[in-house]
MIDRENPA-785534 format. One record per atom (N, C-alpha, C): x, y, z negated; atom name; residue number from 1. Coordinates in nm, 3 decimals, decimal comma. Layout:
REM MIDRENPA-785534
         X         Y         Z    a     k
         X         Y         Z   CA   NUM
...
This chain:
REM MIDRENPA-785534
         X         Y         Z    a     k
    -0,904     3,269     1,064    N     1
    -0,936     3,166     0,967   CA     1
    -1,060     3,090     1,016    C     1
    -1,054     2,959     1,001    N     2
    -1,166     2,874     1,040   CA     2
    -1,204     2,787     0,921    C     2
    -1,311     2,822     0,852    N     3
    -1,351     2,747     0,732   CA     3
    -1,398     2,606     0,764    C     3
    -1,420     2,576     0,891    N     4
    -1,455     2,439     0,931   CA     4
    -1,338     2,343     0,901    C     4
    -1,218     2,398     0,887    N     5
    -1,100     2,316     0,858   CA     5
    -1,075     2,298     0,709    C     5
    -1,164     2,345     0,624    N     6
    -1,153     2,324     0,480   CA     6
    -1,225     2,192     0,448    C     6
    -1,157     2,104     0,373    N     7
    -1,216     1,973     0,344   CA     7
    -1,200     1,937     0,197    C     7
    -1,293     1,858     0,149    N     8
    -1,291     1,807     0,013   CA     8
    -1,363     1,673     0,014    C     8
    -1,329     1,587    -0,076    N     9
    -1,405     1,464    -0,088   CA     9
    -1,320     1,339    -0,082    C     9
    -1,383     1,231    -0,120    N    10
    -1,318     1,100    -0,131   CA    10
    -1,326     1,025     0,001    C    10
    -1,281     0,901    -0,003    N    11
    -1,286     0,816     0,115   CA    11
    -1,289     0,669     0,077    C    11
    -1,313     0,588     0,176    N    12
    -1,315     0,442     0,160   CA    12
    -1,173     0,389     0,174    C    12
    -1,142     0,284     0,100    N    13
    -1,011     0,221     0,106   CA    13
    -1,028     0,075     0,147    C    13
    -0,946     0,033     0,242    N    14
    -0,942    -0,109     0,276   CA    14
    -0,798    -0,157     0,263    C    14
    -0,786    -0,282     0,222    N    15
    -0,655    -0,347     0,211   CA    15
    -0,661    -0,472     0,298    C    15
    -0,570    -0,479     0,394    N    16
    -0,568    -0,589     0,491   CA    16
    -0,704    -0,612     0,555    C    16
    -0,772    -0,501     0,589    N    17
    -0,897    -0,509     0,663   CA    17
    -1,021    -0,533     0,581    C    17
    -1,008    -0,546     0,447    N    18
    -1,124    -0,569     0,361   CA    18
    -1,146    -0,449     0,270    C    18
    -1,270    -0,400     0,268    N    19
    -1,306    -0,288     0,182   CA    19
    -1,289    -0,328     0,036    C    19
    -1,229    -0,240    -0,044    N    20
    -1,207    -0,270    -0,186   CA    20
    -1,324    -0,227    -0,273    C    20
    -1,427    -0,168    -0,213    N    21
    -1,541    -0,120    -0,290   CA    21
    -1,519     0,022    -0,334    C    21
    -1,595     0,063    -0,433    N    22
    -1,593     0,202    -0,478   CA    22
    -1,464     0,237    -0,552    C    22
    -1,429     0,365    -0,543    N    23
    -1,321     0,418    -0,625   CA    23
    -1,383     0,502    -0,736    C    23
    -1,301     0,541    -0,832    N    24
    -1,347     0,633    -0,935   CA    24
    -1,355     0,773    -0,873    C    24
    -1,407     0,873    -0,946    N    25
    -1,406     1,010    -0,891   CA    25
    -1,265     1,060    -0,858    C    25
    -1,161     0,999    -0,918    N    26
    -1,023     1,038    -0,885   CA    26
    -0,981     0,988    -0,748    C    26
    -1,052     0,889    -0,695    N    27
    -1,030     0,842    -0,558   CA    27
    -0,889     0,798    -0,529    C    27
    -0,831     0,856    -0,425    N    28
    -0,697     0,822    -0,380   CA    28
    -0,620     0,950    -0,352    C    28
    -0,488     0,944    -0,373    N    29
    -0,401     1,059    -0,349   CA    29
    -0,280     1,009    -0,270    C    29
    -0,254     1,072    -0,155    N    30
    -0,138     1,039    -0,074   CA    30
    -0,026     1,135    -0,112    C    30
     0,094     1,080    -0,135    N    31
     0,211     1,161    -0,173   CA    31
     0,324     1,137    -0,073    C    31
     0,381     1,244    -0,024    N    32
     0,496     1,236     0,066   CA    32
     0,612     1,308     0,000    C    32
     0,724     1,237    -0,014    N    33
     0,842     1,296    -0,077   CA    33
     0,963     1,279     0,016    C    33
     1,006     1,386     0,081    N    34
     1,125     1,375     0,165   CA    34
     1,250     1,376     0,078    C    34
     1,349     1,301     0,121    N    35
     1,480     1,306     0,056   CA    35
     1,572     1,382     0,150    C    35
     1,609     1,502     0,108    N    36
     1,686     1,592     0,194   CA    36
     1,824     1,613     0,133    C    36
     1,926     1,585     0,214    N    37
     2,063     1,614     0,173   CA    37
     2,096     1,757     0,216    C    37
     2,139     1,837     0,122    N    38
     2,176     1,975     0,151   CA    38
     2,327     1,983     0,169    C    38
     2,369     2,014     0,291    N    39
     2,512     2,029     0,322   CA    39
     2,559     2,163     0,267    C    39
     2,679     2,163     0,211    N    40
     2,736     2,287     0,156   CA    40
     2,875     2,310     0,213    C    40
     2,918     2,433     0,206    N    41
     3,048     2,473     0,257   CA    41
     3,124     2,543     0,146    C    41
     3,254     2,519     0,141    N    42
     3,336     2,588     0,042   CA    42
     3,325     2,739     0,052    C    42
     3,301     2,787     0,172    N    43
     3,291     2,931     0,194   CA    43
     3,173     2,991     0,119    C    43
     3,060     2,913     0,107    N    44
     2,939     2,966     0,044   CA    44
     2,904     2,900    -0,090    C    44
     2,991     2,816    -0,139    N    45
     2,969     2,754    -0,270   CA    45
     2,850     2,660    -0,269    C    45
     2,759     2,679    -0,363    N    46
     2,644     2,591    -0,376   CA    46
     2,524     2,632    -0,291    C    46
     2,541     2,729    -0,204    N    47
     2,434     2,770    -0,115   CA    47
     2,431     2,677     0,006    C    47
     2,318     2,609     0,031    N    48
     2,312     2,516     0,144   CA    48
     2,327     2,588     0,278    C    48
     2,395     2,521     0,372    N    49
     2,414     2,575     0,505   CA    49
     2,344     2,491     0,612    C    49
     2,300     2,370     0,575    N    50
     2,233     2,279     0,668   CA    50
     2,160     2,174     0,584    C    50
     2,058     2,113     0,644    N    51
     1,983     2,009     0,574   CA    51
     1,965     1,888     0,666    C    51
     1,977     1,768     0,607    N    52
     1,955     1,644     0,682   CA    52
     1,856     1,556     0,605    C    52
     1,756     1,507     0,676    N    53
     1,660     1,415     0,616   CA    53
     1,726     1,278     0,608    C    53
     1,738     1,224     0,485    N    54
     1,806     1,095     0,468   CA    54
     1,714     0,985     0,415    C    54
     1,590     1,018     0,389    N    55
     1,494     0,917     0,344   CA    55
     1,358     0,979     0,322    C    55
     1,257     0,892     0,310    N    56
     1,120     0,936     0,287   CA    56
     1,053     0,837     0,194    C    56
     0,976     0,887     0,102    N    57
     0,893     0,801     0,019   CA    57
     0,748     0,843     0,041    C    57
     0,668     0,748     0,085    N    58
     0,526     0,773     0,111   CA    58
     0,447     0,677     0,023    C    58
     0,362     0,732    -0,063    N    59
     0,285     0,648    -0,154   CA    59
     0,138     0,686    -0,149    C    59
     0,055     0,595    -0,195    N    60
    -0,086     0,623    -0,213   CA    60
    -0,126     0,572    -0,352    C    60
    -0,174     0,665    -0,434    N    61
    -0,225     0,633    -0,567   CA    61
    -0,375     0,613    -0,552    C    61
    -0,428     0,511    -0,615    N    62
    -0,572     0,488    -0,606   CA    62
    -0,626     0,434    -0,736    C    62
    -0,753     0,466    -0,761    N    63
    -0,824     0,413    -0,876   CA    63
    -0,945     0,336    -0,826    C    63
    -0,937     0,205    -0,834    N    64
    -1,046     0,120    -0,788   CA    64
    -1,144     0,099    -0,903    C    64
    -1,270     0,130    -0,878    N    65
    -1,373     0,123    -0,983   CA    65
    -1,427    -0,018    -1,002    C    65
    -1,415    -0,101    -0,900    N    66
    -1,470    -0,236    -0,908   CA    66
    -1,363    -0,333    -0,958    C    66
    -1,377    -0,375    -1,083    N    67
    -1,276    -0,460    -1,147   CA    67
    -1,311    -0,608    -1,124    C    67
    -1,277    -0,655    -1,006    N    68
    -1,302    -0,795    -0,968   CA    68
    -1,170    -0,871    -0,962    C    68
    -1,178    -1,003    -0,965    N    69
    -1,057    -1,084    -0,950   CA    69
    -0,995    -1,063    -0,811    C    69
    -1,079    -1,042    -0,710    N    70
    -1,025    -1,017    -0,576   CA    70
    -0,943    -0,889    -0,574    C    70
    -0,995    -0,782    -0,632    N    71
    -0,917    -0,657    -0,638   CA    71
    -0,793    -0,674    -0,724    C    71
    -0,803    -0,752    -0,831    N    72
    -0,685    -0,778    -0,913   CA    72
    -0,576    -0,844    -0,829    C    72
    -0,614    -0,940    -0,746    N    73
    -0,515    -1,008    -0,662   CA    73
    -0,453    -0,913    -0,560    C    73
    -0,523    -0,807    -0,525    N    74
    -0,473    -0,710    -0,427   CA    74
    -0,376    -0,610    -0,487    C    74
    -0,392    -0,574    -0,614    N    75
    -0,317    -0,461    -0,670   CA    75
    -0,208    -0,500    -0,770    C    75
    -0,207    -0,622    -0,819    N    76
    -0,100    -0,665    -0,909   CA    76
     0,007    -0,734    -0,825    C    76
     0,127    -0,677    -0,822    N    77
     0,236    -0,733    -0,742   CA    77
     0,277    -0,869    -0,797    C    77
     0,293    -0,966    -0,708    N    78
     0,350    -1,095    -0,745   CA    78
     0,256    -1,193    -0,813    C    78
     0,127    -1,165    -0,819    N    79
     0,035    -1,262    -0,879   CA    79
    -0,006    -1,364    -0,774    C    79
    -0,057    -1,476    -0,822    N    80
    -0,106    -1,582    -0,735   CA    80
    -0,255    -1,598    -0,758    C    80
    -0,332    -1,600    -0,650    N    81
    -0,477    -1,618    -0,659   CA    81
    -0,512    -1,762    -0,629    C    81
    -0,600    -1,818    -0,709    N    82
    -0,650    -1,953    -0,685   CA    82
    -0,796    -1,944    -0,645    C    82
    -0,829    -2,006    -0,533    N    83
    -0,965    -2,003    -0,482   CA    83
    -0,980    -1,905    -0,367    C    83
    -1,047    -1,949    -0,260    N    84
    -1,070    -1,863    -0,145   CA    84
    -1,214    -1,879    -0,099    C    84
    -1,278    -1,780    -0,044    N    85
    -1,222    -1,647    -0,020   CA    85
    -1,222    -1,560    -0,144    C    85
    -1,302    -1,598    -0,247    N    86
    -1,306    -1,520    -0,371   CA    86
    -1,229    -1,595    -0,479    C    86
    -1,125    -1,532    -0,534    N    87
    -1,045    -1,601    -0,637   CA    87
    -1,127    -1,633    -0,762    C    87
    -1,097    -1,749    -0,820    N    88
    -1,159    -1,787    -0,947   CA    88
    -1,059    -1,776    -1,061    C    88
    -0,932    -1,759    -1,025    N    89
    -0,826    -1,747    -1,125   CA    89
    -0,711    -1,669    -1,067    C    89
    -0,654    -1,577    -1,148    N    90
    -0,534    -1,502    -1,110   CA    90
    -0,423    -1,547    -1,203    C    90
    -0,312    -1,589    -1,145    N    91
    -0,202    -1,645    -1,223   CA    91
    -0,085    -1,547    -1,227    C    91
    -0,034    -1,524    -1,346    N    92
     0,082    -1,439    -1,369   CA    92
     0,197    -1,529    -1,412    C    92
     0,311    -1,515    -1,345    N    93
     0,427    -1,596    -1,381   CA    93
     0,509    -1,624    -1,258    C    93
     0,610    -1,710    -1,274    N    94
     0,696    -1,746    -1,163   CA    94
     0,837    -1,695    -1,184    C    94
     0,918    -1,715    -1,081    N    95
     1,059    -1,679    -1,088   CA    95
     1,082    -1,541    -1,027    C    95
     1,197    -1,484    -1,057    N    96
     1,230    -1,353    -0,998   CA    96
     1,279    -1,371    -0,855    C    96
     1,271    -1,265    -0,780    N    97
     1,320    -1,266    -0,643   CA    97
     1,218    -1,308    -0,540    C    97
     1,096    -1,338    -0,582    N    98
     0,992    -1,377    -0,488   CA    98
     0,949    -1,254    -0,408    C    98
     0,938    -1,270    -0,278    N    99
     0,900    -1,158    -0,192   CA    99
     0,758    -1,112    -0,222    C    99
     0,740    -0,980    -0,226    N   100
     0,607    -0,921    -0,236   CA   100
     0,571    -0,878    -0,095    C   100
     0,467    -0,939    -0,040    N   101
     0,430    -0,911     0,098   CA   101
     0,355    -0,780     0,110    C   101
     0,389    -0,704     0,213    N   102
     0,323    -0,578     0,238   CA   102
     0,182    -0,596     0,290    C   102
     0,100    -0,495     0,268    N   103
    -0,039    -0,497     0,310   CA   103
    -0,067    -0,372     0,393    C   103
    -0,165    -0,383     0,480    N   104
    -0,211    -0,266     0,556   CA   104
    -0,318    -0,197     0,472    C   104
    -0,297    -0,071     0,444    N   105
    -0,393     0,007     0,365   CA   105
    -0,446     0,120     0,453    C   105
    -0,579     0,133     0,457    N   106
    -0,642     0,238     0,534   CA   106
    -0,729     0,322     0,441    C   106
    -0,706     0,452     0,443    N   107
    -0,789     0,548     0,369   CA   107
    -0,871     0,624     0,473    C   107
    -1,003     0,604     0,470    N   108
    -1,093     0,666     0,566   CA   108
    -1,182     0,766     0,493    C   108
    -1,157     0,896     0,511    N   109
    -1,239     0,997     0,444   CA   109
    -1,387     0,985     0,485    C   109
    -1,475     1,005     0,389    N   110
    -1,619     0,996     0,414   CA   110
    -1,669     1,107     0,505    C   110
    -1,593     1,218     0,515    N   111
    -1,639     1,331     0,597   CA   111
    -1,601     1,319     0,744    C   111
    -1,543     1,206     0,784    N   112
    -1,511     1,184     0,924   CA   112
    -1,379     1,243     0,970    C   112
    -1,301     1,302     0,880    N   113
    -1,170     1,353     0,919   CA   113
    -1,073     1,237     0,938    C   113
    -0,953     1,267     0,979    N   114
    -0,854     1,165     1,017   CA   114
    -0,823     1,069     0,903    C   114
    -0,805     0,943     0,939    N   115
    -0,771     0,836     0,844   CA   115
    -0,621     0,820     0,832    C   115
    -0,577     0,779     0,713    N   116
    -0,438     0,740     0,689   CA   116
    -0,429     0,589     0,706    C   116
    -0,325     0,542     0,776    N   117
    -0,300     0,399     0,789   CA   117
    -0,157     0,372     0,744    C   117
    -0,144     0,304     0,632    N   118
    -0,014     0,259     0,582   CA   118
     0,008     0,119     0,641    C   118
     0,115     0,102     0,715    N   119
     0,135    -0,023     0,789   CA   119
     0,185    -0,139     0,703    C   119
     0,262    -0,112     0,599    N   120
     0,331    -0,218     0,525   CA   120
     0,358    -0,167     0,383    C   120
     0,257    -0,172     0,298    N   121
     0,268    -0,113     0,164   CA   121
     0,257    -0,220     0,056    C   121
     0,331    -0,198    -0,051    N   122
     0,329    -0,292    -0,165   CA   122
     0,297    -0,216    -0,293    C   122
     0,228    -0,284    -0,388    N   123
     0,204    -0,220    -0,517   CA   123
     0,335    -0,208    -0,594    C   123
     0,366    -0,087    -0,642    N   124
     0,494    -0,064    -0,708   CA   124
     0,482    -0,005    -0,848    C   124
     0,361     0,016    -0,895    N   125
     0,344     0,081    -1,025   CA   125
     0,294    -0,020    -1,128    C   125
     0,310     0,017    -1,256    N   126
     0,241    -0,061    -1,359   CA   126
     0,090    -0,048    -1,337    C   126
     0,015    -0,150    -1,373    N   127
    -0,131    -0,144    -1,362   CA   127
    -0,187    -0,173    -1,501    C   127
    -0,257    -0,073    -1,555    N   128
    -0,318    -0,089    -1,688   CA   128
    -0,463    -0,131    -1,672    C   128
    -0,510    -0,213    -1,765    N   129
    -0,651    -0,252    -1,768   CA   129
    -0,703    -0,223    -1,908    C   129
    -0,795    -0,128    -1,916    N   130
    -0,850    -0,088    -2,046   CA   130
    -0,959    -0,185    -2,092    C   130
    -0,945    -0,232    -2,213    N   131
    -1,049    -0,309    -2,281   CA   131
    -1,080    -0,234    -2,410    C   131
    -1,141    -0,116    -2,393    N   132
    -1,171    -0,029    -2,505   CA   132
    -1,316     0,015    -2,496    C   132
    -1,368     0,065    -2,606    N   133
    -1,509     0,105    -2,614   CA   133
    -1,541     0,222    -2,522    C   133
    -1,452     0,318    -2,510    N   134
    -1,480     0,442    -2,438   CA   134
    -1,438     0,444    -2,292    C   134
    -1,356     0,348    -2,249    N   135
    -1,298     0,356    -2,115   CA   135
    -1,356     0,251    -2,021    C   135
    -1,368     0,290    -1,894    N   136
    -1,408     0,195    -1,791   CA   136
    -1,289     0,109    -1,753    C   136
    -1,315    -0,011    -1,707    N   137
    -1,209    -0,099    -1,656   CA   137
    -1,190    -0,066    -1,509    C   137
    -1,080    -0,002    -1,480    N   138
    -1,047     0,034    -1,342   CA   138
    -0,903    -0,009    -1,314    C   138
    -0,874    -0,027    -1,187    N   139
    -0,737    -0,056    -1,145   CA   139
    -0,677     0,073    -1,092    C   139
    -0,581     0,127    -1,164    N   140
    -0,509     0,246    -1,120   CA   140
    -0,371     0,198    -1,075    C   140
    -0,341     0,215    -0,946    N   141
    -0,220     0,157    -0,889   CA   141
    -0,161     0,249    -0,783    C   141
    -0,030     0,238    -0,766    N   142
     0,041     0,309    -0,660   CA   142
     0,098     0,206    -0,563    C   142
     0,070     0,227    -0,435    N   143
     0,131     0,147    -0,329   CA   143
     0,236     0,233    -0,262    C   143
     0,351     0,173    -0,228    N   144
     0,459     0,242    -0,160   CA   144
     0,476     0,185    -0,021    C   144
     0,480     0,273     0,079    N   145
     0,498     0,231     0,218   CA   145
     0,642     0,186     0,241    C   145
     0,655     0,077     0,315    N   146
     0,785     0,027     0,358   CA   146
     0,789     0,029     0,511    C   146
     0,906     0,019     0,566    N   147
     0,925     0,018     0,710   CA   147
     0,858    -0,106     0,771    C   147
     0,789    -0,084     0,881    N   148
     0,738    -0,192     0,964   CA   148
     0,817    -0,184     1,094    C   148
     0,913    -0,274     1,112    N   149
     1,004    -0,266     1,226   CA   149
     0,941    -0,312     1,357    C   149
     0,816    -0,357     1,354    N   150
     0,751    -0,404     1,476   CA   150
     0,678    -0,293     1,553    C   150
     0,684    -0,170     1,503    N   151
     0,612    -0,058     1,566   CA   151
     0,711     0,052     1,599    C   151
     0,669     0,154     1,677    N   152
     0,761     0,263     1,709   CA   152
     0,816     0,330     1,582    C   152
     0,942     0,371     1,588    N   153
     1,009     0,427     1,471   CA   153
     0,941     0,549     1,414    C   153
     0,880     0,632     1,498    N   154
     0,822     0,755     1,447   CA   154
     0,690     0,734     1,372    C   154
     0,643     0,608     1,365    N   155
     0,524     0,577     1,286   CA   155
     0,540     0,446     1,209    C   155
     0,665     0,412     1,175    N   156
     0,691     0,283     1,111   CA   156
     0,658     0,280     0,962    C   156
     0,620     0,391     0,902    N   157
     0,568     0,392     0,764   CA   157
     0,416     0,403     0,763    C   157
     0,365     0,499     0,838    N   158
     0,221     0,523     0,841   CA   158
     0,189     0,617     0,956    C   158
     0,060     0,634     0,979    N   159
     0,016     0,736     1,074   CA   159
    -0,121     0,787     1,031    C   159
    -0,157     0,903     1,083    N   160
    -0,286     0,965     1,056   CA   160
    -0,352     0,992     1,189    C   160
    -0,476     0,945     1,205    N   161
    -0,549     0,975     1,329   CA   161
    -0,699     0,959     1,307    C   161
């Protein structure tokens, strides 16, 4: 056993190369969900005899503590930002079927351990904004990795290094 390999702690998040600022103590959580097809045989009934990987879902949940219009434009899918480089207005509306462009998300742990790089991720969760006496205004959002066909297949969702 090597306790030097035990790690805890948060990290910095950047979206398309720009730091999003501080996160809440909940930070970020990376989730990997394999989709495995279990092959079965009549001889053994419902007992699997082989497994095939048929899909993968890779997500990153994050809670951004800095509630700015710029962060809002980053985490709400399909919004339009007016004003550059810092938005002065975020617009909600439009027609269905508009493409949601993927973003590069990097999670860099503060302790110097390996970073996660999501190559092509889009916000896919509802985003709540609290305007209540007891709650902080934070952006809690899930990004889902999509295939980036311009890179090698074995790292077309993400990589860690």
